[in-house]
C-alpha positions in Angstrom: 64.5 -16.7 -42.1 64.0 -17.1 -45.8 60.7 -15.7 -47.1 58.7 -18.8 -48.2 56.5 -16.7 -50.5 59.5 -15.5 -52.4 60.8 -19.0 -52.8 57.4 -20.3 -53.8 57.0 -17.6 -56.4 60.1 -18.9 -58.2 58.4 -22.2 -58.9 56.1 -20.6 -61.5 53.0 -21.2 -59.4 52.4 -17.6 -58.3 49.4 -15.7 -59.8 49.4 -12.2 -61.2 46.0 -12.6 -62.8 43.1 -14.9 -62.9 44.2 -18.4 -63.9 42.5 -21.6 -64.7 43.7 -25.1 -63.7 47.4 -25.6 -64.5 48.2 -28.3 -67.0 49.2 -31.2 -64.7 51.2 -32.8 -67.5 53.7 -30.0 -67.2 53.9 -30.7 -63.4 54.6 -34.3 -64.1 57.4 -33.4 -66.6 58.9 -31.1 -64.0 59.0 -33.8 -61.3 60.4 -36.4 -63.7 63.1 -34.1 -65.0 64.2 -33.6 -61.4 64.3 -37.4 -60.8 66.3 -38.2 -64.0 69.7 -36.7 -64.2 72.0 -37.3 -67.3 73.4 -40.9 -67.2 77.2 -41.4 -66.8 79.3 -43.5 -69.1 78.7 -46.4 -66.7 75.0 -46.1 -67.2 74.5 -44.8 -63.7 73.0 -41.4 -62.9 75.0 -38.7 -61.2 72.4 -38.6 -58.5 73.1 -42.3 -57.7 76.8 -41.5 -57.4 76.1 -38.7 -55.0 74.0 -41.1 -53.0 77.0 -43.4 -52.6 79.4 -40.6 -51.7 77.0 -39.1 -49.1 76.7 -42.5 -47.5 73.0 -42.2 -47.3 71.3 -45.0 -45.3 68.2 -46.8 -46.2 67.3 -46.6 -42.5 66.6 -42.9 -42.7 63.0 -42.0 -41.8 61.0 -41.9 -45.1 59.3 -38.6 -44.3 62.6 -36.6 -44.0 63.9 -35.1 -47.2 67.5 -36.3 -47.9 70.0 -33.5 -48.7 73.0 -33.2 -51.0 76.2 -31.4 -50.0 74.7 -28.0 -50.8 71.5 -28.5 -48.7 69.2 -28.9 -51.6 66.4 -31.5 -51.9 67.6 -35.0 -52.7 66.1 -36.7 -55.7 66.3 -40.2 -57.0 65.9 -43.4 -55.1 65.5 -41.5 -51.9 62.0 -40.2 -52.7 60.2 -38.8 -49.6 56.7 -40.0 -48.8 55.4 -36.6 -49.8 57.2 -36.7 -53.2 55.8 -40.1 -53.9 52.3 -39.0 -52.9 52.4 -36.0 -55.2 53.7 -38.1 -58.1 51.1 -40.8 -57.5 48.4 -38.1 -57.5 49.5 -36.4 -60.8 50.1 -39.8 -62.5 46.7 -40.9 -61.5 45.2 -37.7 -62.8 46.9 -38.2 -66.2 45.8 -41.9 -66.4 42.2 -41.0 -65.6 41.7 -38.6 -68.5 38.3 -38.5 -69.9 37.4 -41.9 -68.4 37.1 -40.4 -64.9 33.7 -40.9 -63.4 32.5 -37.9 -61.5 30.2 -38.9 -58.7 30.0 -38.9 -54.9 32.8 -41.4 -54.7 35.1 -39.1 -56.7 34.2 -36.2 -54.4 35.1 -38.3 -51.3 38.4 -39.3 -52.8 39.4 -35.8 -53.7 38.5 -34.6 -50.2 40.5 -37.4 -48.6 43.5 -36.7 -50.8 43.4 -32.9 -50.1 43.1 -33.5 -46.4 46.2 -35.7 -46.5 48.1 -33.2 -48.5 47.1 -30.3 -46.1 48.1 -32.4 -43.0 51.4 -33.4 -44.5 52.2 -29.9 -45.5 51.4 -28.7 -42.0 53.6 -31.4 -40.4 56.6 -30.4 -42.7 56.0 -26.7 -42.0 56.1 -27.4 -38.2 59.1 -29.6 -38.4 61.2 -27.5 -40.8 59.8 -24.0 -39.9 63.2 -22.5 -40.5 64.0 -24.4 -43.7 61.4 -23.5 -46.4 63.1 -25.7 -49.0 62.1 -28.7 -47.0 58.3 -28.2 -47.4 58.3 -26.4 -50.7 57.7 -29.6 -52.6 54.6 -30.4 -50.5 53.2 -26.9 -51.2 53.6 -27.4 -55.0 51.6 -30.6 -54.8 49.0 -29.0 -52.5 48.6 -26.1 -54.9 48.2 -28.4 -57.9 45.6 -30.5 -56.0 43.6 -27.3 -55.0 43.4 -26.2 -58.6 42.2 -29.6 -59.7 38.9 -28.9 -57.7 38.0 -26.5 -60.5 36.6 -29.5 -62.4 33.7 -29.4 -60.0 32.4 -26.4 -61.9 31.5 -28.7 -64.7 29.6 -31.0 -62.3 27.7 -28.7 -60.0 25.2 -31.4 -59.2 28.0 -32.7 -56.9 28.0 -29.5 -54.8 25.7 -31.0 -52.1 27.9 -34.1 -51.9 31.0 -31.8 -51.5 29.4 -29.9 -48.7 28.0 -33.0 -46.9 31.5 -34.6 -47.0 33.1 -31.6 -45.2 34.7 -30.5 -48.4 34.3 -26.8 -47.4 36.5 -27.4 -44.4 39.3 -27.8 -46.9 38.8 -24.3 -48.1 38.7 -23.1 -44.5 42.2 -24.6 -44.0 43.5 -23.2 -47.2 42.2 -19.7 -46.6 44.2 -19.8 -43.4 47.4 -21.0 -45.0 50.6 -19.1 -44.4 51.5 -19.1 -48.1 49.6 -16.3 -49.8 50.0 -18.1 -53.2 48.0 -21.0 -51.9 45.4 -18.7 -50.3 44.9 -16.8 -53.5 44.6 -20.0 -55.6 42.1 -21.5 -53.2 40.1 -18.2 -53.3 40.2 -18.4 -57.1 38.9 -21.9 -57.2 36.1 -21.1 -54.8 35.2 -18.1 -56.9 34.9 -20.3 -59.9 32.7 -22.8 -58.0 30.3 -20.0 -56.9 30.3 -18.0 -60.2 27.0 -17.8 -62.1 28.8 -19.0 -65.2 28.9 -22.5 -63.8 25.2 -22.7 -64.8 24.5 -24.5 -61.5 20.9 -25.0 -60.5 19.8 -22.5 -57.8 19.2 -25.3 -55.3 22.7 -26.6 -55.6 24.3 -23.1 -55.6 22.3 -22.1 -52.5 23.4 -25.3 -50.8 27.0 -24.5 -51.5 26.8 -20.8 -50.4 24.8 -21.5 -47.2 27.2 -24.3 -46.4 30.1 -22.0 -46.9 28.6 -19.5 -44.4 27.9 -22.2 -41.9 31.5 -23.4 -42.3 32.9 -19.9 -41.5 34.3 -19.3 -45.0 32.8 -15.8 -45.2 34.6 -14.9 -42.0 37.8 -16.4 -43.4 37.5 -14.5 -46.6 36.8 -11.2 -44.9 39.8 -11.8 -42.6 42.0 -12.3 -45.7 40.8 -9.0 -47.1 42.6 -7.3 -44.2 45.6 -9.7 -44.6 46.1 -9.3 -48.3 45.2 -5.6 -48.9 48.3 -3.5 -48.3 46.6 -0.2 -49.2 47.1 2.6 -46.8 44.5 2.8 -44.1 43.3 -0.7 -44.5 46.1 -2.6 -42.9 47.4 -1.5 -39.6 50.3 1.0 -39.7 52.5 -1.5 -37.8 52.3 -4.0 -40.6 54.7 -4.2 -43.4 53.6 -2.2 -46.4 54.6 -3.9 -49.6 55.0 -1.4 -52.4 56.4 -3.5 -55.2 57.3 -7.0 -56.3 55.5 -10.2 -57.3 54.0 -10.8 -53.8 52.2 -7.5 -53.9 50.6 -8.3 -57.2 49.5 -11.7 -55.9 47.9 -10.1 -52.9 46.1 -7.6 -55.1 44.8 -10.4 -57.2 43.6 -12.2 -54.0 41.7 -9.1 -52.8 40.0 -8.8 -56.2 39.1 -12.5 -56.2 37.6 -12.3 -52.7 35.4 -9.3 -53.7 34.3 -11.5 -56.7 33.3 -14.2 -54.2 31.4 -11.6 -52.1 29.5 -10.6 -55.3 28.6 -14.2 -55.9 27.2 -14.4 -52.4 24.8 -11.5 -53.3 23.1 -13.7 -55.9 20.5 -14.9 -53.4 18.4 -13.0 -50.9 19.2 -15.2 -47.9 23.0 -15.0 -48.5 23.2 -11.3 -49.4 21.2 -10.4 -46.3 24.0 -11.7 -44.0 27.0 -10.1 -45.7 27.1 -7.1 -43.4 25.4 -8.3 -40.2 24.8 -11.9 -39.3 21.8 -12.5 -36.9 20.9 -16.1 -37.9 20.6 -18.7 -35.3 23.2 -21.1 -36.7 26.0 -18.4 -37.0 27.6 -15.9 -34.7 25.6 -12.7 -34.2 27.1 -9.3 -35.1 28.9 -7.4 -37.7 30.8 -9.6 -40.2 33.5 -7.0 -40.7 32.8 -6.7 -44.5 31.1 -3.3 -44.3 33.9 -1.6 -42.2 36.5 -3.0 -44.7 34.6 -1.7 -47.7 34.1 1.7 -46.2 37.8 2.0 -45.2 38.8 0.8 -48.7 36.8 3.4 -50.6 38.1 6.2 -48.3 41.7 5.5 -49.2 43.1 8.3 -51.3 44.5 6.8 -54.4 45.9 8.4 -57.6 45.2 6.7 -59.9 42.3 4.8 -58.4 43.1 1.1 -58.4 40.9 -1.7 -59.8 40.4 -3.0 -56.2 39.1 0.4 -55.0 36.7 0.6 -57.8 35.5 -2.9 -57.3 35.0 -2.4 -53.6 32.7 0.6 -54.4 30.8 -1.6 -56.9 30.4 -4.5 -54.5 29.1 -2.1 -51.9 26.4 -0.7 -54.3 25.4 -4.2 -55.3 24.8 -5.4 -51.7 22.9 -2.2 -50.8 20.7 -2.5 -53.9 19.7 -6.1 -53.1 19.4 -6.1 -49.3 17.2 -3.8 -47.2 18.7 -5.3 -44.0 22.2 -4.3 -45.2 20.9 -0.8 -46.1 19.5 -0.2 -42.6 22.8 -1.5 -41.0 24.8 0.7 -43.4 22.9 3.8 -42.2 22.7 3.0 -38.5 26.1 1.6 -37.7 29.1 3.8 -37.1 32.7 2.9 -37.6 35.9 4.4 -36.4 38.4 5.8 -39.0 41.8 6.6 -37.5 41.9 9.8 -39.4 38.3 10.9 -39.5 36.8 9.5 -36.3 33.3 8.0 -36.1 31.6 7.7 -39.4 28.4 6.2 -40.7 28.0 4.8 -44.2 26.1 7.8 -45.6 28.8 10.1 -44.1 31.5 8.1 -46.0 29.6 8.4 -49.3 29.1 12.2 -48.9 32.8 12.7 -48.0 33.9 10.8 -51.1 31.5 12.7 -53.4 32.4 16.1 -51.9 35.8 15.9 -53.7 34.0 16.0 -57.0 31.5 18.8 -56.4 33.3 21.1 -58.8 34.4 18.7 -61.5 33.9 15.1 -62.7 36.7 12.6 -62.6 39.2 12.9 -65.4 38.0 11.1 -68.6 41.4 9.4 -68.9 40.8 7.6 -65.6 38.1 5.0 -66.2 38.6 3.3 -62.8 38.0 6.6 -61.0 35.0 7.4 -63.1 33.4 4.1 -62.4 34.2 4.4 -58.7 32.5 7.8 -58.7 29.4 6.4 -60.4 29.3 3.4 -58.0 29.3 5.8 -55.0 26.5 7.9 -56.5 24.6 4.7 -57.1 25.0 3.7 -53.5 23.7 7.0 -52.3 20.7 6.9 -54.7 19.8 3.5 -53.3 20.2 4.5 -49.7 18.0 7.6 -49.9 15.0 5.7 -51.1 14.6 4.3 -47.6 13.3 6.4 -44.6 16.5 5.7 -42.6 18.6 6.9 -45.6 16.5 10.1 -46.0 17.0 10.9 -42.3 20.8 10.4 -42.6 21.0 12.5 -45.7 19.3 15.3 -43.7 21.5 14.8 -40.7 24.7 15.0 -42.7 23.5 18.0 -44.8 23.5 15.9 -48.0 20.9 18.1 -49.7 23.3 21.1 -49.6 26.0 19.0 -51.2 23.8 17.7 -53.9 22.6 21.2 -54.8 26.2 22.3 -55.0 26.7 19.5 -57.6 23.8 20.8 -59.6 25.0 24.4 -59.4 28.8 23.9 -59.9 29.5 20.3 -60.7 30.6 18.6 -63.9 28.3 17.1 -66.5 28.1 13.6 -64.9 27.9 15.0 -61.3 25.0 17.3 -62.2 22.9 14.5 -63.8 23.5 12.1 -60.9 22.8 14.7 -58.2 19.4 15.5 -59.8 18.5 11.8 -59.7 19.5 11.4 -56.1 17.5 14.5 -55.1 14.5 13.0 -56.9 14.8 9.7 -55.0 15.4 11.5 -51.7 12.3 13.7 -52.0 10.1 10.9 -53.3 7.4 9.0 -51.4 8.0 8.6 -47.7 10.1 11.7 -47.5 9.8 13.9 -44.4 8.5 17.4 -44.7 11.8 18.5 -43.1 13.8 17.2 -46.1 11.6 19.1 -48.5 11.9 22.2 -46.3 15.6 21.9 -46.2 15.7 21.7 -50.0 13.8 25.0 -50.3 15.8 26.7 -47.5 19.0 25.8 -49.4 17.9 27.7 -52.5 16.8 24.5 -54.1 13.8 26.1 -55.9 16.1 28.5 -57.8 18.4 25.7 -58.8 15.7 23.3 -59.9 13.6 25.8 -61.8 16.7 26.9 -63.7 16.9 23.4 -65.0 13.1 23.3 -65.6 13.4 26.4 -67.8 16.5 25.2 -69.6 16.5 25.7 -73.4 17.4 22.0 -73.7 13.7 21.1 -73.1 12.2 24.1 -74.8 11.3 22.6 -78.2 9.8 19.4 -79.5 13.1 18.1 -81.0 15.1 18.6 -77.8 12.2 17.3 -75.7 12.2 14.0 -77.7 15.9 13.8 -77.4 15.7 14.3 -73.6 13.2 11.4 -73.5 15.6 9.1 -75.3 18.4 10.1 -73.0 16.5 9.6 -69.7 18.7 6.7 -68.7 22.0 8.5 -69.7 24.5 9.1 -66.9 25.6 12.4 -68.4 22.3 14.1 -69.2 19.9 15.6 -66.7 16.6 13.8 -66.7 13.5 16.0 -67.2 11.5 13.2 -65.5 13.7 13.7 -62.4 13.2 17.5 -62.4 9.4 17.0 -62.7 9.6 14.3 -60.0 11.3 16.7 -57.6 8.6 19.4 -58.2 5.8 16.9 -57.7 7.3 15.6 -54.5 7.7 19.2 -53.1 4.0 19.8 -53.6 3.2 16.6 -51.8 5.6 16.9 -48.8 5.9 20.6 -48.0 3.5 21.6 -45.2 0.3 23.3 -46.2 0.4 27.1 -46.0 4.1 27.0 -45.0 6.4 29.8 -46.3 8.2 27.1 -48.4 4.9 25.9 -50.0 4.0 29.5 -50.8 7.4 30.1 -52.5 6.8 27.0 -54.6 3.4 28.3 -55.8 4.9 31.8 -56.5 7.3 30.2 -58.9 4.4 29.3 -61.2 2.8 32.7 -60.9 5.8 35.0 -61.3 6.9 36.5 -64.7 3.4 36.2 -66.2 3.0 32.4 -65.5 6.1 31.5 -67.6 6.7 28.3 -65.7 3.1 27.2 -65.9 3.3 27.9 -69.6 6.4 25.8 -69.9 4.8 22.9 -67.9 1.8 22.9 -70.4 4.3 23.0 -73.3 5.9 19.9 -71.9 2.5 18.3 -71.7 1.8 19.1 -75.3 5.1 17.5 -76.5 4.5 14.5 -74.3 1.0 13.7 -75.4 2.1 13.9 -79.1 4.9 11.5 -78.3 2.5 9.1 -76.5 0.1 9.2 -79.5 2.9 8.1 -81.8 3.8 5.2 -79.5 0.2 4.2 -79.2 -0.1 3.9 -83.0 2.8 1.5 -83.1 1.4 -0.5 -80.1 -2.1 -0.7 -81.6 -0.6 -2.0 -84.8 1.3 -4.7 -83.0 -1.7 -5.6 -80.9 -3.9 -5.9 -84.0 -1.4 -8.2 -85.7 -1.2 -10.4 -82.6 -5.0 -10.6 -82.3 -5.3 -11.9 -85.8 -3.1 -14.8 -84.8 -5.6 -16.1 -82.2 -5.7 -19.9 -82.5 -9.0 -21.7 -83.1 -8.2 -24.9 -81.2 -9.1 -24.7 -77.5 -5.9 -26.3 -76.2 -3.9 -23.6 -77.8 -6.0 -20.6 -76.6 -4.7 -20.8 -73.1 -1.0 -20.3 -74.2 -2.1 -17.6 -76.6 -3.9 -15.7 -73.8 -0.9 -16.0 -71.5 1.3 -14.6 -74.3 -1.2 -11.7 -74.8 -1.0 -10.9 -71.1 2.8 -10.8 -71.2 2.7 -8.6 -74.3 0.2 -6.2 -72.7 2.7 -5.8 -69.8 5.5 -5.1 -72.2 3.4 -2.6 -74.1 2.5 -0.8 -70.9 6.2 -0.5 -69.9 7.0 0.8 -73.4 4.3 3.5 -73.0 5.7 4.4 -69.5 9.2 4.7 -70.9 8.1 6.7 -74.0 6.1 9.4 -72.2 3.3 8.1 -70.1 5.3 8.3 -66.8 6.2 11.9 -67.7 2.6 12.8 -68.5 1.6 11.4 -65.1 4.1 13.6 -63.3 3.0 16.7 -65.4 -0.7 16.1 -64.7 0.0 15.5 -61.0 1.7 18.9 -60.8 -1.2 20.5 -62.7 -3.7 19.0 -60.3 -1.7 20.3 -57.3 -1.7 23.8 -58.8 -5.4 23.7 -59.3 -6.0 22.3 -55.8 -3.8 25.0 -54.2 -5.6 27.7 -56.2 -9.1 26.3 -55.6 -10.5 29.7 -55.0 -8.9 31.1 -58.1 -7.2 34.0 -56.3 -3.8 33.3 -57.9 -5.2 32.9 -61.4 -3.5 29.6 -61.8 -6.6 27.6 -62.5 -7.9 29.9 -65.2 -4.5 29.9 -66.9 -4.4 26.1 -66.8 -7.8 25.8 -68.4 -6.9 28.4 -71.1 -3.6 26.9 -72.0 -5.1 23.4 -72.1 -7.7 24.6 -74.5 -5.0 25.8 -76.9 -3.9 22.2 -77.3 -7.5 20.9 -77.5 -7.3 19.4 -74.0 -9.3 20.0 -70.8 -9.1 19.3 -67.1 -11.1 16.1 -67.8 -8.0 14.8 -69.7 -5.8 15.6 -66.7 -8.4 13.8 -64.5 -8.3 10.7 -66.8 -4.5 10.5 -66.7 -4.5 10.6 -62.9 -7.3 8.1 -62.6 -5.4 5.7 -64.9 -2.3 6.3 -62.8 -4.2 5.6 -59.6 -5.6 2.3 -60.9 -2.2 1.2 -62.1 -0.5 1.7 -58.8 -3.2 0.3 -56.5 -2.1 -3.0 -54.9 -3.9 -5.8 -56.7 -3.6 -8.4 -53.9 -6.2 -7.8 -51.1 -4.9 -7.5 -47.5 -6.2 -9.4 -44.5 -8.1 -7.8 -41.7 -4.8 -7.1 -40.0 -3.4 -5.4 -43.1 -1.1 -8.3 -43.9 -0.5 -10.1 -47.2 0.3 -13.7 -47.0 3.9 -14.4 -48.0 4.8 -10.7 -48.4 8.2 -9.5 -47.1 8.5 -6.5 -44.9 9.9 -4.5 -47.8 7.0 -5.6 -50.1 4.5 -4.5 -47.4 6.2 -1.1 -47.2 6.0 -0.7 -51.0 2.3 -1.6 -50.9 1.7 1.0 -48.2 3.5 3.7 -50.2 1.5 2.8 -53.3 -1.8 2.9 -51.3 -0.8 6.3 -49.8 0.0 7.7 -53.3 -3.3 6.3 -54.7 -5.2 8.0 -51.9 -3.5 11.3 -52.6 -4.4 11.1 -56.3 -8.0 10.4 -55.4 -8.1 13.7 -53.5 -6.5 15.6 -56.3 -9.0 14.2 -58.8 -11.8 15.6 -56.6 -10.4 19.1 -57.1 -10.5 18.6 -60.9 
């Protein structure tokens, strides 16, 4: 049988990249040119003569395409019902122009028209299943009509009307169409409808997205990921692997567009939470199939890395960042890989990163570099939750991250340090910190701590400016790791003793470096405070006299105070809080003065005209800043707070209590 996709591609409708709505005037011209052959000397068309010679009867069923001698479509007076329908549609579209009124009535008419075209195409496909030329015309008309729905993006207020009139069922039918061109075009239109660039109101967009999920469109899209993606390891080995040609490019475009739609679903909490596992009452319960596909896709070995592989890694990181439900499912669920067996999500991330433990991706491969960064981002997100920390410990992720820091490339080192900081932060188990020390982590981290990069004021300020860089190791992350080790290592354990010894050995050189960091940081904060004080003074002078304007001015002042606080955090305050937390831990652990740490701290602080009272003030301010401001009920609940917000409140409360204890030692 002739491949319908190959025939369809020749019509000029196939897509090799994102496309907007085709110019329907060109479609009209194409149809009219088919209908009007060159006239003969007698003023009659050649087509009309052929009609006579073939003895065509007017009694033929109107829905059967007439044929000429060579089996092609017959044009002229013998128009099929489908041909007339398509011509009427495009002529009407041209006549409407800018006078078209876009309202609920227009929506109903478009839905009715598309339903008729879909049904007619299905009838022709069933009737002429072995003669693709017979239903090709109907598919051209259907494709053009699908693209015309793009106009809805300019009238997003009609989204609810489109959903309520079963317009989404049309997309369900189109996503299941046998012609991949039509599937891809339908996906593209749906992507445009759900894209944030439509400027749709949140209520209208949520209505559309939730309606799409209830209509089963998410399931249909995920099914098409497997249908369209011909990368090794994603499709079954018994399926045809297309390696070249237009159809392969169309399918790659389709996969990219579906991933784009999935990203659009992540815009709202209630829709991003069901992308991996659907437990809502209206929908089926269980795994949606998206996570297994994403994991399989990023595991495919590609050289060079394709855009779709990179985008799959990016979509994964976006969903994990926005949905705690998805993060838990990602860590707990295991999936079968035909080559690697049972894998969890964290295992997959570590396996991918293990290939880069000695070097970064080639600089000339931007897709691979971005994929590498997306995978690291996913891991950094996961290890901030308890379940992710446990999985990192289970799969020996600490060991791999330390290998990155010791032997990896520039980007790999910097990202590994950040992930270690997140992994060892609040909520971390003592076992994770113990594993870090047992894997020679102290030697690795203190080598960074003593690096010449942070040894003088100029480099120190440079490091502060580059704290968000992906290629520079963050001093804040290094300090954060040390502070977390003090907090989580068991008291009097061999690992805790080893940590203390690091600050005593070599004549307290690391303690001296810590206090040097403090001196640089306080100078930096002083400079920032001068700038902020000037801005505050200028703003205060502009206080209005009229009572009705004072309220707005005070609201603006509150907003600016928040901005100034964030500026101070970013320009040194957060680092000072980490440094003084470490100093407080050292003083507390040497409360009796046997190690000489406390005396050295007091001495070195005095050299910079500072005292333990200054350290105490820093920690007290830190404690006040992180204390939850909203009171809890007797049961410890906060009205309207999510489970994740309650966990964050508890973490902040625990940290504030720890700081209060440290302040007592000072």
